[in-house]
N, C-alpha and C positions, 0 to 999 in steps of 0.2 A: 653888929653888922652881922648881913648876910649874903656874905659872897659863900660860894660855893655849886654843886652840882643838882639840878634841881626834873625829877622825874614829873611829867606832861601828861593826863590820859583825858579825854575824852568820848566821848558815842555818842551815839546818833542815829538813825533807823537805820544808813546799809552797815551795819554793824562798833568797833571799834577799835581806836587807836593809843600809840602814843610818844610821846618821844622826851629829850631831853635839851633841859633849859642850864644855862649855864653864868652865874650876876658873877661877876667879878669887875671890884673899884667902876660901881654906875653902870657896867657895861651885860647889853643880857645879848649870846651869842644861843644858835642852837639849832636845833633838827628835828622831825618829824621820822617815828618810818615810812609816811609813803610820801617821803624826798621834800618835804614842803624844808622849808628855812624859818630862822625866827634872829630878828636883831631888831636891839632896837636898847634902852636907857630905865631906867630904876632910879627913883630916889626912895629913900628913909629916910622916915618925922618924927626925933628920939620922942619928941615930948607924945605924941597921939601914935605910940610904937605901928605904925604903920605904913605899906609899902606900898610905893606909884608904882606903877609897871605902864609904860609908853615904848610898845615893842608893832612891831611889822610881823606881819605872814609868806611870804610868797612862799605860792603852791604852783609849781611849773607844769604846762598843757600836758594834760591824759593822766592825770593823777584825779584818784579816785576821792572825792568827798565822804567821810562817814555821814555827816549831815545829808548828802540827796544819792547818796549811789552813782551818781553822773559821770564819767568822765568832765574834766574840762576842758571843754576846746581853744580857749585861751588861755594865756599864764595867768594866776589870779593874787594878786597883794591884798593883802585885807590889813588893818589900820585897826590896834588892839590896843586901849586904852584902858587900869583896871588900879586897883587899891585892894588893897592886904592885910587886914589886918598878920601882921607879927604871929601872932599864936594862931592863924588859921595855916603856917610851912610850916 
């Protein structure tokens, strides 16, 4: 079971950032230092020992993303889907 608190870190051309995700009972909730909110679900595959993540990052207007260094002129909704091996977490 992967329930718990997890730190996320990211780096881009304009610097680095970090945030926190809470995984509990298949639900993901979190936020990062710039004010973006993360919301979604996860599933665990016991046969492959992989975690499937389906979440959305919602960044408010005016947030500067590390990828571009440019403040957002409008809110951004970014869907994120990935699979991680439990051994990588």
